Steps between C-alpha positions, in 0.01 A plus 500: 500500500730668754253776575298265719813426706570871522171551682647311796837671485380858447347545850819364652710733286292797606545405867876482451495841324333638812776339708761659275348843558502442876851352511697624197829386654392137547678273252274205584195694386676584172595134449140390560383760253755379244389139538133593464569707189702211356213260561270743317760516218550871558876468462585869470325576829656191660844619393435842651403341831805272507728793416346700785568209735858476374560863595426391855672159481771519231684191627199266481606239243152343489346836420745554213393159368132600523575816304686292242207260462261791458722658236534167317122454501462845347753414226778721638753216496810723501383675816394166649851361450647804677263450795585129521869591491449737794329217691796274422749768603329503839461121527717313249346158565137612466378227264166662417679805359744280305211310345306816422814653349539202268137518393519876441805453280322265260206735453495634143657844489733446793868538425669170567873551471756224511598626845151434636330172574207449266281241668369428847698175516820681404426763764458234767822328389682833513353573842605160629859573389495860633351404837704182542185288513458193285243523219262254671521699825438822306197342332363384836550848647304645208211264574473614861553875450 
């Protein structure tokens, strides 16, 4: 099923690995590698690439969100929530991270304390209060981010 799709991704992944060897300090190459590994459902390798990029760009909120999504896809919801929280610490009104956080918290096995929001809608409502935006504005921002 996915193996056929992997045939197209694998040559690209190999080319990016060559780029990584030539430019080990290039975060963009690591991000591209992480995305390609995610597309191939190689989540452990994707996480390694995103973590390598974060060493170079630790204040990149979008990159923390990508790491969170990769961790969530590989059923590491606790770690995903921590990555989403880091993204939100860097950009409190980042709707994509709020939504992903809400989704990660309803995944079976994730701790969902009373102190945490437990659904994407609740996360967006909380974000709209925290950021000072109305809920409808927050929802529209999510659609365009």
